[in-house]
N, CA, C and O atoms as a CHARMM CRD file, in Angstrom:
* protein
*
  372
    1    1 MET  N     77.66900  17.62200 150.24900 PROA 1      0.00000
    2    1 MET  CA    78.59300  17.45200 150.45300 PROA 1      0.00000
    3    1 MET  C     78.20000  15.58900 151.97700 PROA 1      0.00000
    4    1 MET  O     77.42300  15.57100 152.93200 PROA 1      0.00000
    5    2 LYS  N     78.84400  14.81400 151.62800 PROA 2      0.00000
    6    2 LYS  CA    78.43400  14.08000 152.82000 PROA 2      0.00000
    7    2 LYS  C     79.23400  13.76500 153.85100 PROA 2      0.00000
    8    2 LYS  O     80.44200  13.52900 153.83400 PROA 2      0.00000
    9    3 LYS  N     78.31200  13.78200 154.95100 PROA 3      0.00000
   10    3 LYS  CA    79.32400  13.76900 156.20000 PROA 3      0.00000
   11    3 LYS  C     79.97400  12.02100 156.47800 PROA 3      0.00000
   12    3 LYS  O     79.61800  10.95900 155.96800 PROA 3      0.00000
   13    4 LYS  N     80.92700  12.30000 157.38900 PROA 4      0.00000
   14    4 LYS  CA    81.69700  11.20200 157.24700 PROA 4      0.00000
   15    4 LYS  C     81.54300  10.87600 158.54500 PROA 4      0.00000
   16    4 LYS  O     81.79000  11.65700 159.46500 PROA 4      0.00000
   17    5 ILE  N     80.89300   9.04800 158.76900 PROA 5      0.00000
   18    5 ILE  CA    80.57700   8.94200 160.13300 PROA 5      0.00000
   19    5 ILE  C     81.48300   8.27800 160.97700 PROA 5      0.00000
   20    5 ILE  O     81.74700   7.14600 160.57000 PROA 5      0.00000
   21    6 ARG  N     81.99900   8.58000 161.93300 PROA 6      0.00000
   22    6 ARG  CA    83.27300   8.34200 162.83800 PROA 6      0.00000
   23    6 ARG  C     82.58500   7.44300 163.27000 PROA 6      0.00000
   24    6 ARG  O     81.56400   7.29900 163.94200 PROA 6      0.00000
   25    7 SER  N     83.95200   6.35800 162.33600 PROA 7      0.00000
   26    7 SER  CA    84.01400   4.73200 162.85000 PROA 7      0.00000
   27    7 SER  C     84.46300   3.88200 164.44700 PROA 7      0.00000
   28    7 SER  O     85.69100   3.90200 164.53200 PROA 7      0.00000
   29    8 PHE  N     84.11700   3.49700 165.11500 PROA 8      0.00000
   30    8 PHE  CA    84.65800   3.56500 166.69000 PROA 8      0.00000
   31    8 PHE  C     85.49700   1.89000 166.44600 PROA 8      0.00000
   32    8 PHE  O     85.32700   1.12100 165.49900 PROA 8      0.00000
   33    9 ASP  N     86.08000   1.77600 167.21800 PROA 9      0.00000
   34    9 ASP  CA    87.09400   0.30400 167.24100 PROA 9      0.00000
   35    9 ASP  C     85.52400  -0.76600 167.73400 PROA 9      0.00000
   36    9 ASP  O     84.37800  -0.39600 167.98800 PROA 9      0.00000
   37   10 ASN  N     86.04900  -1.95000 167.71100 PROA 10     0.00000
   38   10 ASN  CA    84.83100  -2.96100 168.06400 PROA 10     0.00000
   39   10 ASN  C     85.12600  -3.00000 169.92100 PROA 10     0.00000
   40   10 ASN  O     84.28800  -3.46200 170.69600 PROA 10     0.00000
   41   11 LYS  N     86.18000  -2.54400 170.27300 PROA 11     0.00000
   42   11 LYS  CA    85.70000  -2.49400 172.11100 PROA 11     0.00000
   43   11 LYS  C     85.16500  -1.44700 172.24900 PROA 11     0.00000
   44   11 LYS  O     84.75200  -1.44600 173.40800 PROA 11     0.00000
   45   12 THR  N     84.81100  -0.18600 171.59500 PROA 12     0.00000
   46   12 THR  CA    84.15000   0.89100 172.15800 PROA 12     0.00000
   47   12 THR  C     82.49400  -0.09800 171.22600 PROA 12     0.00000
   48   12 THR  O     82.27400   0.64500 170.27000 PROA 12     0.00000
   49   13 VAL  N     81.85000  -0.81600 171.18100 PROA 13     0.00000
   50   13 VAL  CA    80.81800  -0.45500 170.24400 PROA 13     0.00000
   51   13 VAL  C     80.60100  -1.78400 171.51400 PROA 13     0.00000
   52   13 VAL  O     79.53800  -2.02200 172.08700 PROA 13     0.00000
   53   14 LEU  N     81.71400  -2.40300 171.69400 PROA 14     0.00000
   54   14 LEU  CA    80.88900  -3.44700 172.95400 PROA 14     0.00000
   55   14 LEU  C     80.58600  -3.24100 174.49200 PROA 14     0.00000
   56   14 LEU  O     80.11700  -3.85800 175.44800 PROA 14     0.00000
   57   15 MET  N     81.05200  -2.18700 174.21800 PROA 15     0.00000
   58   15 MET  CA    80.92800  -1.54100 175.60900 PROA 15     0.00000
   59   15 MET  C     79.60300  -0.13800 175.92200 PROA 15     0.00000
   60   15 MET  O     79.35000   0.41100 176.99500 PROA 15     0.00000
   61   16 ILE  N     79.00500   0.09400 174.62800 PROA 16     0.00000
   62   16 ILE  CA    78.26300   1.00000 174.42700 PROA 16     0.00000
   63   16 ILE  C     77.52100  -0.27500 174.21400 PROA 16     0.00000
   64   16 ILE  O     77.79300  -0.64900 175.35500 PROA 16     0.00000
   65   17 GLY  N     76.54200  -1.65800 173.55700 PROA 17     0.00000
   66   17 GLY  CA    75.94900  -2.51600 174.12000 PROA 17     0.00000
   67   17 GLY  C     76.16300  -3.10300 175.29900 PROA 17     0.00000
   68   17 GLY  O     75.12500  -3.73500 175.49400 PROA 17     0.00000
   69   18 ARG  N     76.64100  -3.22200 175.90300 PROA 18     0.00000
   70   18 ARG  CA    76.18100  -3.30400 177.19500 PROA 18     0.00000
   71   18 ARG  C     75.91600  -2.18900 178.36200 PROA 18     0.00000
   72   18 ARG  O     75.21100  -2.57900 179.29300 PROA 18     0.00000
   73   19 ILE  N     76.21900  -1.34800 178.39800 PROA 19     0.00000
   74   19 ILE  CA    75.58900  -0.35200 178.34900 PROA 19     0.00000
   75   19 ILE  C     74.04000  -0.05400 178.65100 PROA 19     0.00000
   76   19 ILE  O     73.47100   0.28600 179.68800 PROA 19     0.00000
   77   20 GLY  N     73.54500  -0.32600 177.26900 PROA 20     0.00000
   78   20 GLY  CA    72.53900  -0.26400 176.72800 PROA 20     0.00000
   79   20 GLY  C     71.68400  -1.33800 177.18600 PROA 20     0.00000
   80   20 GLY  O     70.52300  -1.18200 177.56600 PROA 20     0.00000
   81   21 SER  N     72.56200  -2.87800 177.11100 PROA 21     0.00000
   82   21 SER  CA    71.95800  -3.80300 177.70200 PROA 21     0.00000
   83   21 SER  C     71.41100  -3.39400 179.02000 PROA 21     0.00000
   84   21 SER  O     70.19700  -3.42200 179.22100 PROA 21     0.00000
   85   22 VAL  N     72.36100  -2.97200 180.03400 PROA 22     0.00000
   86   22 VAL  CA    72.10300  -2.98800 181.03100 PROA 22     0.00000
   87   22 VAL  C     71.11600  -1.84200 181.84600 PROA 22     0.00000
   88   22 VAL  O     70.48000  -1.96700 182.89200 PROA 22     0.00000
   89   23 LEU  N     71.27100  -0.59000 180.85200 PROA 23     0.00000
   90   23 LEU  CA    69.61600   0.19300 181.04100 PROA 23     0.00000
   91   23 LEU  C     68.46600  -0.75300 180.87300 PROA 23     0.00000
   92   23 LEU  O     67.76700  -1.05500 181.84000 PROA 23     0.00000
   93   24 SER  N     68.22800  -1.28000 179.54300 PROA 24     0.00000
   94   24 SER  CA    66.99000  -1.60400 178.98100 PROA 24     0.00000
   95   24 SER  C     66.82400  -2.50600 180.19600 PROA 24     0.00000
   96   24 SER  O     65.81800  -2.00300 180.69700 PROA 24     0.00000
   97   25 VAL  N     67.25100  -3.76700 181.18600 PROA 25     0.00000
   98   25 VAL  CA    67.16500  -4.04600 182.34200 PROA 25     0.00000
   99   25 VAL  C     66.41400  -3.09900 182.64300 PROA 25     0.00000
  100   25 VAL  O     65.25700  -3.05700 182.22400 PROA 25     0.00000
  101   26 LEU  N     67.08000  -1.89700 183.64500 PROA 26     0.00000
  102   26 LEU  CA    67.11300  -1.75900 184.83900 PROA 26     0.00000
  103   26 LEU  C     65.68100  -1.24300 184.28000 PROA 26     0.00000
  104   26 LEU  O     64.82600  -1.67300 185.05500 PROA 26     0.00000
  105   27 MET  N     64.96000  -0.33300 183.02000 PROA 27     0.00000
  106   27 MET  CA    63.97800   0.12000 182.27900 PROA 27     0.00000
  107   27 MET  C     62.51700  -0.82500 182.93300 PROA 27     0.00000
  108   27 MET  O     61.41400  -0.71900 183.46900 PROA 27     0.00000
  109   28 TYR  N     63.18800  -1.45000 182.57900 PROA 28     0.00000
  110   28 TYR  CA    62.33300  -2.77900 183.10800 PROA 28     0.00000
  111   28 TYR  C     62.13400  -3.20800 184.46500 PROA 28     0.00000
  112   28 TYR  O     60.95600  -3.47300 184.70500 PROA 28     0.00000
  113   29 ILE  N     62.79000  -3.33000 185.25400 PROA 29     0.00000
  114   29 ILE  CA    62.86600  -3.33500 186.78400 PROA 29     0.00000
  115   29 ILE  C     62.39400  -2.15400 187.46500 PROA 29     0.00000
  116   29 ILE  O     62.12200  -2.06700 188.66300 PROA 29     0.00000
  117   30 SER  N     62.29800  -0.92400 186.26000 PROA 30     0.00000
  118   30 SER  CA    61.84100   0.04900 187.03900 PROA 30     0.00000
  119   30 SER  C     60.25100  -0.32500 187.22000 PROA 30     0.00000
  120   30 SER  O     59.61200   0.28200 188.07900 PROA 30     0.00000
  121   31 TYR  N     59.60900  -1.33500 186.40100 PROA 31     0.00000
  122   31 TYR  CA    58.09400  -1.39300 186.70000 PROA 31     0.00000
  123   31 TYR  C     57.55800  -1.88900 187.90400 PROA 31     0.00000
  124   31 TYR  O     56.34400  -1.84000 188.10400 PROA 31     0.00000
  125   32 ILE  N     58.62300  -2.53200 189.01600 PROA 32     0.00000
  126   32 ILE  CA    58.26400  -2.83100 190.22900 PROA 32     0.00000
  127   32 ILE  C     57.60300  -1.88300 191.19200 PROA 32     0.00000
  128   32 ILE  O     56.39400  -2.09000 191.28800 PROA 32     0.00000
  129   33 PRO  N     57.98200  -1.07700 191.79800 PROA 33     0.00000
  130   33 PRO  CA    56.69600   0.05000 191.98300 PROA 33     0.00000
  131   33 PRO  C     55.74900   0.29700 191.49200 PROA 33     0.00000
  132   33 PRO  O     54.89300   0.59800 192.32500 PROA 33     0.00000
  133   34 GLN  N     55.24400   0.35200 189.99600 PROA 34     0.00000
  134   34 GLN  CA    53.85300   0.00400 189.74500 PROA 34     0.00000
  135   34 GLN  C     53.31600  -1.03200 189.76500 PROA 34     0.00000
  136   34 GLN  O     52.10500  -1.16900 189.59300 PROA 34     0.00000
  137   35 ILE  N     54.33800  -2.20100 190.03700 PROA 35     0.00000
  138   35 ILE  CA    53.58500  -3.23600 190.29500 PROA 35     0.00000
  139   35 ILE  C     53.07600  -3.92600 191.68500 PROA 35     0.00000
  140   35 ILE  O     52.51800  -5.00500 191.88300 PROA 35     0.00000
  141   36 MET  N     53.47600  -2.90700 192.55200 PROA 36     0.00000
  142   36 MET  CA    53.17400  -3.10300 194.13600 PROA 36     0.00000
  143   36 MET  C     51.99900  -2.21800 193.99200 PROA 36     0.00000
  144   36 MET  O     50.90200  -2.70500 194.26900 PROA 36     0.00000
  145   37 ASN  N     52.07500  -0.87000 193.56200 PROA 37     0.00000
  146   37 ASN  CA    50.88900   0.00200 193.56800 PROA 37     0.00000
  147   37 ASN  C     49.65100  -0.38800 192.88700 PROA 37     0.00000
  148   37 ASN  O     48.49400   0.02100 192.97800 PROA 37     0.00000
  149   38 ASN  N     49.99200  -0.93200 192.46100 PROA 38     0.00000
  150   38 ASN  CA    48.69900  -1.67900 191.58200 PROA 38     0.00000
  151   38 ASN  C     47.84400  -2.55300 192.81100 PROA 38     0.00000
  152   38 ASN  O     46.74200  -2.52100 193.35800 PROA 38     0.00000
  153   39 LEU  N     49.48100  -3.57600 192.87300 PROA 39     0.00000
  154   39 LEU  CA    48.82000  -4.62000 194.24200 PROA 39     0.00000
  155   39 LEU  C     47.95700  -3.99800 195.00000 PROA 39     0.00000
  156   39 LEU  O     46.91000  -4.63500 195.10900 PROA 39     0.00000
  157   40 GLN  N     47.98700  -2.57300 195.81500 PROA 40     0.00000
  158   40 GLN  CA    47.21300  -1.79300 196.79700 PROA 40     0.00000
  159   40 GLN  C     46.43200  -1.18800 196.07100 PROA 40     0.00000
  160   40 GLN  O     46.20900  -0.02000 196.38900 PROA 40     0.00000
  161   41 GLY  N     45.89100  -1.62200 195.11800 PROA 41     0.00000
  162   41 GLY  CA    44.35600  -0.71600 194.41800 PROA 41     0.00000
  163   41 GLY  C     44.46200   0.53900 193.65800 PROA 41     0.00000
  164   41 GLY  O     43.62500   1.11100 192.96000 PROA 41     0.00000
  165   42 ASN  N     45.69100   0.84300 193.95300 PROA 42     0.00000
  166   42 ASN  CA    46.66000   2.25000 193.25600 PROA 42     0.00000
  167   42 ASN  C     46.98400   2.12600 191.79100 PROA 42     0.00000
  168   42 ASN  O     48.08100   2.31900 191.26700 PROA 42     0.00000
  169   43 TYR  N     45.38300   1.62800 190.96800 PROA 43     0.00000
  170   43 TYR  CA    46.39100   1.19100 189.61300 PROA 43     0.00000
  171   43 TYR  C     46.99800   2.61200 188.81000 PROA 43     0.00000
  172   43 TYR  O     46.96700   3.83200 188.97100 PROA 43     0.00000
  173   44 GLY  N     47.54300   1.64500 187.88000 PROA 44     0.00000
  174   44 GLY  CA    47.80300   2.65400 187.18100 PROA 44     0.00000
  175   44 GLY  C     47.51700   2.17400 185.50100 PROA 44     0.00000
  176   44 GLY  O     46.95100   1.09600 185.31700 PROA 44     0.00000
  177   45 ASN  N     48.04600   3.24900 183.98500 PROA 45     0.00000
  178   45 ASN  CA    47.67200   2.71000 183.12900 PROA 45     0.00000
  179   45 ASN  C     47.79700   1.26500 182.36900 PROA 45     0.00000
  180   45 ASN  O     48.96400   1.22400 181.97800 PROA 45     0.00000
  181   46 PRO  N     47.40500   0.56200 182.14200 PROA 46     0.00000
  182   46 PRO  CA    47.67700  -0.30000 181.26500 PROA 46     0.00000
  183   46 PRO  C     48.13000  -0.53300 180.22900 PROA 46     0.00000
  184   46 PRO  O     48.81900  -1.54000 180.06700 PROA 46     0.00000
  185   47 ILE  N     47.90200   0.23300 179.35000 PROA 47     0.00000
  186   47 ILE  CA    48.44900   0.00300 178.60100 PROA 47     0.00000
  187   47 ILE  C     50.06200   0.66600 177.42600 PROA 47     0.00000
  188   47 ILE  O     50.35100   0.66100 176.23000 PROA 47     0.00000
  189   48 GLN  N     50.68800   1.14500 178.73800 PROA 48     0.00000
  190   48 GLN  CA    52.20200   1.44500 177.81500 PROA 48     0.00000
  191   48 GLN  C     52.82700   0.18800 178.30200 PROA 48     0.00000
  192   48 GLN  O     53.55900  -0.43400 177.53400 PROA 48     0.00000
  193   49 PRO  N     52.55600  -0.34500 179.79100 PROA 49     0.00000
  194   49 PRO  CA    53.40700  -1.42000 179.86600 PROA 49     0.00000
  195   49 PRO  C     53.26900  -2.79400 179.02600 PROA 49     0.00000
  196   49 PRO  O     54.17400  -3.61100 178.85800 PROA 49     0.00000
  197   50 LEU  N     52.11700  -2.86700 178.59800 PROA 50     0.00000
  198   50 LEU  CA    51.45900  -3.58600 177.45800 PROA 50     0.00000
  199   50 LEU  C     52.30500  -3.56500 176.13400 PROA 50     0.00000
  200   50 LEU  O     52.87500  -4.48000 175.53800 PROA 50     0.00000
  201   51 VAL  N     52.20200  -2.24300 175.87200 PROA 51     0.00000
  202   51 VAL  CA    52.55300  -2.43800 174.52800 PROA 51     0.00000
  203   51 VAL  C     54.27100  -2.47700 174.15800 PROA 51     0.00000
  204   51 VAL  O     54.71800  -2.79200 173.05500 PROA 51     0.00000
  205   52 ALA  N     55.25300  -2.00300 175.57900 PROA 52     0.00000
  206   52 ALA  CA    56.31900  -2.76700 175.99800 PROA 52     0.00000
  207   52 ALA  C     56.91900  -3.90100 176.12300 PROA 52     0.00000
  208   52 ALA  O     58.04400  -4.26300 175.77800 PROA 52     0.00000
  209   53 ALA  N     55.59200  -4.73200 176.94300 PROA 53     0.00000
  210   53 ALA  CA    55.82400  -6.06200 176.18500 PROA 53     0.00000
  211   53 ALA  C     55.69300  -6.79400 175.00200 PROA 53     0.00000
  212   53 ALA  O     56.29900  -7.84700 174.80100 PROA 53     0.00000
  213   54 ILE  N     54.91700  -6.27000 174.21000 PROA 54     0.00000
  214   54 ILE  CA    54.55500  -7.04700 172.64900 PROA 54     0.00000
  215   54 ILE  C     55.77200  -6.38100 172.09400 PROA 54     0.00000
  216   54 ILE  O     56.37300  -6.83000 171.11800 PROA 54     0.00000
  217   55 ASN  N     56.22000  -4.99500 172.91700 PROA 55     0.00000
  218   55 ASN  CA    57.66400  -4.55400 172.08300 PROA 55     0.00000
  219   55 ASN  C     58.89900  -5.34000 172.26300 PROA 55     0.00000
  220   55 ASN  O     59.52000  -5.80000 171.30400 PROA 55     0.00000
  221   56 CYS  N     59.09700  -5.42600 172.95200 PROA 56     0.00000
  222   56 CYS  CA    60.17600  -6.58500 173.83200 PROA 56     0.00000
  223   56 CYS  C     59.85900  -8.30100 172.96100 PROA 56     0.00000
  224   56 CYS  O     60.90300  -8.93900 172.82700 PROA 56     0.00000
  225   57 PHE  N     58.87700  -8.84500 172.54000 PROA 57     0.00000
  226   57 PHE  CA    58.11300 -10.09100 173.03600 PROA 57     0.00000
  227   57 PHE  C     58.67500 -10.12700 171.53100 PROA 57     0.00000
  228   57 PHE  O     58.86400 -11.29800 171.20000 PROA 57     0.00000
  229   58 ILE  N     59.09500  -8.94800 170.22200 PROA 58     0.00000
  230   58 ILE  CA    59.27900  -9.07900 168.99800 PROA 58     0.00000
  231   58 ILE  C     61.11300  -8.89300 168.88000 PROA 58     0.00000
  232   58 ILE  O     61.79000  -9.49100 168.04300 PROA 58     0.00000
  233   59 TRP  N     61.52400  -8.18200 169.64900 PROA 59     0.00000
  234   59 TRP  CA    63.12700  -7.64900 169.73000 PROA 59     0.00000
  235   59 TRP  C     63.83500  -9.28200 170.27000 PROA 59     0.00000
  236   59 TRP  O     64.85400  -9.66100 169.69200 PROA 59     0.00000
  237   60 VAL  N     63.14900 -10.26100 171.50600 PROA 60     0.00000
  238   60 VAL  CA    63.27300 -11.42000 171.75100 PROA 60     0.00000
  239   60 VAL  C     62.96400 -12.81300 170.72700 PROA 60     0.00000
  240   60 VAL  O     63.49000 -13.92600 170.74600 PROA 60     0.00000
  241   61 LEU  N     61.70700 -12.15100 169.69400 PROA 61     0.00000
  242   61 LEU  CA    61.44800 -12.97700 168.45300 PROA 61     0.00000
  243   61 LEU  C     62.42900 -13.37100 167.51600 PROA 61     0.00000
  244   61 LEU  O     62.66200 -14.36400 166.82600 PROA 61     0.00000
  245   62 TYR  N     63.21600 -11.61300 167.84300 PROA 62     0.00000
  246   62 TYR  CA    64.52300 -11.53400 166.66600 PROA 62     0.00000
  247   62 TYR  C     65.30700 -11.84500 166.41000 PROA 62     0.00000
  248   62 TYR  O     65.75300 -12.41600 165.41500 PROA 62     0.00000
  249   63 ALA  N     65.92200 -11.27000 167.98100 PROA 63     0.00000
  250   63 ALA  CA    67.19400 -11.83300 168.52600 PROA 63     0.00000
  251   63 ALA  C     67.35800 -13.72700 168.39400 PROA 63     0.00000
  252   63 ALA  O     68.39100 -14.34500 168.13600 PROA 63     0.00000
  253   64 LEU  N     66.08300 -14.25000 168.64700 PROA 64     0.00000
  254   64 LEU  CA    66.09300 -15.83600 168.52300 PROA 64     0.00000
  255   64 LEU  C     66.39000 -16.56200 167.21100 PROA 64     0.00000
  256   64 LEU  O     67.29000 -17.26500 166.75300 PROA 64     0.00000
  257   65 LEU  N     65.14300 -16.03500 166.79700 PROA 65     0.00000
  258   65 LEU  CA    65.05000 -16.45700 165.23300 PROA 65     0.00000
  259   65 LEU  C     66.33500 -15.74000 164.06500 PROA 65     0.00000
  260   65 LEU  O     66.17000 -16.16800 162.92300 PROA 65     0.00000
  261   66 ARG  N     67.09300 -15.11300 164.15500 PROA 66     0.00000
  262   66 ARG  CA    68.25700 -15.28500 163.03800 PROA 66     0.00000
  263   66 ARG  C     68.93100 -15.94300 163.10500 PROA 66     0.00000
  264   66 ARG  O     68.92800 -16.77700 164.01000 PROA 66     0.00000
  265   67 GLU  N     69.88700 -15.88200 162.12600 PROA 67     0.00000
  266   67 GLU  CA    70.83500 -17.31800 161.74200 PROA 67     0.00000
  267   67 GLU  C     71.59600 -17.46000 163.26500 PROA 67     0.00000
  268   67 GLU  O     71.43500 -18.45900 163.96700 PROA 67     0.00000
  269   68 LYS  N     72.29300 -16.51800 163.59000 PROA 68     0.00000
  270   68 LYS  CA    73.51300 -15.96300 164.06500 PROA 68     0.00000
  271   68 LYS  C     72.28800 -15.89900 165.31500 PROA 68     0.00000
  272   68 LYS  O     71.21200 -16.01400 164.72800 PROA 68     0.00000
  273   69 LYS  N     72.05600 -15.75900 166.80600 PROA 69     0.00000
  274   69 LYS  CA    71.60300 -16.24700 167.96500 PROA 69     0.00000
  275   69 LYS  C     72.10200 -14.98400 168.20500 PROA 69     0.00000
  276   69 LYS  O     73.30600 -14.75100 168.09600 PROA 69     0.00000
  277   70 ASP  N     70.86900 -13.69900 168.69000 PROA 70     0.00000
  278   70 ASP  CA    71.42300 -11.80700 169.42000 PROA 70     0.00000
  279   70 ASP  C     71.60900 -12.33000 170.21300 PROA 70     0.00000
  280   70 ASP  O     70.45900 -12.64300 170.52300 PROA 70     0.00000
  281   71 TRP  N     72.51400 -12.96600 171.26500 PROA 71     0.00000
  282   71 TRP  CA    72.28400 -13.14200 172.77900 PROA 71     0.00000
  283   71 TRP  C     72.14600 -11.36900 173.90400 PROA 71     0.00000
  284   71 TRP  O     71.37400 -11.41100 174.86300 PROA 71     0.00000
  285   72 PRO  N     72.68300 -10.44400 173.71600 PROA 72     0.00000
  286   72 PRO  CA    72.87500  -9.48400 174.15300 PROA 72     0.00000
  287   72 PRO  C     71.95000  -8.48500 174.04300 PROA 72     0.00000
  288   72 PRO  O     72.15700  -7.41800 174.62100 PROA 72     0.00000
  289   73 LEU  N     70.46800  -8.74600 173.06800 PROA 73     0.00000
  290   73 LEU  CA    69.06400  -8.28200 172.10600 PROA 73     0.00000
  291   73 LEU  C     68.23500  -9.33700 173.05500 PROA 73     0.00000
  292   73 LEU  O     67.18000  -8.96500 173.56900 PROA 73     0.00000
  293   74 PHE  N     68.76500 -10.72700 173.28200 PROA 74     0.00000
  294   74 PHE  CA    67.27600 -11.36600 173.92200 PROA 74     0.00000
  295   74 PHE  C     67.78800 -10.38000 175.64400 PROA 74     0.00000
  296   74 PHE  O     67.05300  -9.52100 176.12900 PROA 74     0.00000
  297   75 VAL  N     68.84900 -10.70600 176.13300 PROA 75     0.00000
  298   75 VAL  CA    68.55100 -10.02100 177.22600 PROA 75     0.00000
  299   75 VAL  C     68.34500  -9.18900 177.58200 PROA 75     0.00000
  300   75 VAL  O     67.91300  -9.07700 178.72900 PROA 75     0.00000
  301   76 ALA  N     68.52800  -8.26300 176.85900 PROA 76     0.00000
  302   76 ALA  CA    68.04300  -6.76200 177.15600 PROA 76     0.00000
  303   76 ALA  C     66.47900  -6.67200 177.12600 PROA 76     0.00000
  304   76 ALA  O     65.81500  -6.06200 177.96400 PROA 76     0.00000
  305   77 ASN  N     66.14200  -7.13200 176.40700 PROA 77     0.00000
  306   77 ASN  CA    64.84800  -7.37000 176.34500 PROA 77     0.00000
  307   77 ASN  C     63.48700  -8.32300 176.90400 PROA 77     0.00000
  308   77 ASN  O     62.26900  -8.14200 176.91300 PROA 77     0.00000
  309   78 PHE  N     64.50100  -9.53900 177.40300 PROA 78     0.00000
  310   78 PHE  CA    63.28700 -10.67600 177.71900 PROA 78     0.00000
  311   78 PHE  C     63.00400  -9.89300 179.14200 PROA 78     0.00000
  312   78 PHE  O     61.85300 -10.28300 179.34100 PROA 78     0.00000
  313   79 PRO  N     63.29000  -9.11300 180.16200 PROA 79     0.00000
  314   79 PRO  CA    62.84800  -8.77000 181.31500 PROA 79     0.00000
  315   79 PRO  C     61.56800  -8.07000 181.25500 PROA 79     0.00000
  316   79 PRO  O     60.60800  -8.22600 182.01000 PROA 79     0.00000
  317   80 GLY  N     61.67700  -7.27400 180.25700 PROA 80     0.00000
  318   80 GLY  CA    60.66800  -6.88300 179.30900 PROA 80     0.00000
  319   80 GLY  C     59.05200  -7.35300 179.52500 PROA 80     0.00000
  320   80 GLY  O     58.12700  -6.91400 180.20700 PROA 80     0.00000
  321   81 ILE  N     59.15700  -8.09600 178.90100 PROA 81     0.00000
  322   81 ILE  CA    58.35100  -9.24800 178.60600 PROA 81     0.00000
  323   81 ILE  C     57.60600  -9.71400 180.07000 PROA 81     0.00000
  324   81 ILE  O     56.41000 -10.00200 180.03400 PROA 81     0.00000
  325   82 LEU  N     58.09700  -9.75600 180.91500 PROA 82     0.00000
  326   82 LEU  CA    57.89200 -10.45100 182.03600 PROA 82     0.00000
  327   82 LEU  C     57.56500  -9.37200 183.05900 PROA 82     0.00000
  328   82 LEU  O     56.79600  -9.74900 183.94300 PROA 82     0.00000
  329   83 PHE  N     57.91700  -8.31000 183.11900 PROA 83     0.00000
  330   83 PHE  CA    57.98800  -7.06700 183.78500 PROA 83     0.00000
  331   83 PHE  C     56.42700  -6.21700 182.87100 PROA 83     0.00000
  332   83 PHE  O     55.26400  -6.37800 183.23900 PROA 83     0.00000
  333   84 GLY  N     56.58000  -5.92000 182.45800 PROA 84     0.00000
  334   84 GLY  CA    55.78500  -5.33800 181.26800 PROA 84     0.00000
  335   84 GLY  C     54.40300  -6.50300 181.32900 PROA 84     0.00000
  336   84 GLY  O     53.30200  -5.97000 181.46700 PROA 84     0.00000
  337   85 LEU  N     54.42900  -7.88500 181.24200 PROA 85     0.00000
  338   85 LEU  CA    53.08400  -8.31700 181.44100 PROA 85     0.00000
  339   85 LEU  C     52.57500  -8.57000 182.66000 PROA 85     0.00000
  340   85 LEU  O     51.47000  -9.10800 182.72700 PROA 85     0.00000
  341   86 ALA  N     53.27000  -8.23900 183.81200 PROA 86     0.00000
  342   86 ALA  CA    53.13900  -7.60100 185.04400 PROA 86     0.00000
  343   86 ALA  C     52.92100  -7.12700 185.59200 PROA 86     0.00000
  344   86 ALA  O     52.72900  -7.55500 186.73000 PROA 86     0.00000
  345   87 THR  N     52.78100  -6.01900 185.32200 PROA 87     0.00000
  346   87 THR  CA    52.44500  -4.93600 185.36000 PROA 87     0.00000
  347   87 THR  C     51.31100  -4.57100 184.88100 PROA 87     0.00000
  348   87 THR  O     50.44500  -4.16400 185.65500 PROA 87     0.00000
  349   88 PHE  N     51.14000  -4.62300 183.86600 PROA 88     0.00000
  350   88 PHE  CA    50.26500  -4.94000 182.55300 PROA 88     0.00000
  351   88 PHE  C     48.42100  -5.37000 183.56000 PROA 88     0.00000
  352   88 PHE  O     47.45100  -4.64400 183.77800 PROA 88     0.00000
  353   89 ILE  N     48.76400  -7.21300 183.99900 PROA 89     0.00000
  354   89 ILE  CA    48.15300  -7.41200 184.41000 PROA 89     0.00000
  355   89 ILE  C     47.28600  -7.51900 186.02500 PROA 89     0.00000
  356   89 ILE  O     46.23900  -8.05100 186.39200 PROA 89     0.00000
  357   90 THR  N     48.41700  -6.66300 186.73200 PROA 90     0.00000
  358   90 THR  CA    47.96300  -6.45100 188.08000 PROA 90     0.00000
  359   90 THR  C     47.21200  -4.86700 187.82000 PROA 90     0.00000
  360   90 THR  O     46.30300  -4.44800 188.53700 PROA 90     0.00000
  361   91 SER  N     47.71800  -4.20600 186.80300 PROA 91     0.00000
  362   91 SER  CA    46.76400  -2.36600 186.30800 PROA 91     0.00000
  363   91 SER  C     45.62600  -2.98200 186.33600 PROA 91     0.00000
  364   91 SER  O     44.78100  -2.34400 186.96300 PROA 91     0.00000
  365   92 LEU  N     45.29500  -3.87700 185.94700 PROA 92     0.00000
  366   92 LEU  CA    43.89700  -4.54100 185.56600 PROA 92     0.00000
  367   92 LEU  C     43.01000  -4.94000 187.05900 PROA 92     0.00000
  368   92 LEU  O     43.25500  -5.67100 188.01900 PROA 92     0.00000
  369   93 HSD  N     41.37300  -3.65200 186.50800 PROA 93     0.00000
  370   93 HSD  CA    40.94800  -3.70200 187.66300 PROA 93     0.00000
  371   93 HSD  C     39.16200  -3.91000 187.16500 PROA 93     0.00000
  372   93 HSD  O     38.28900  -4.01200 188.02600 PROA 93     0.00000
């Protein structure tokens, strides 16, 4: 027996998308303390921020290459490229 998935109205879906976008940006801004630690010589592991930056690059590319640009997806992931690469670069020693 199939379960019926509850559908949400457009306003609710947009709100969930906005919350997700804000949380994504906050997640990448949270790299700032690690960047500061890296610059002070307390280096973190470079792998996770590099993979995050690559992941965000793929999502940004997808958002821009769609026939109808997906700006919320772009906005949610673009900071991840910048902060992920900054964290990666500063963690190299």
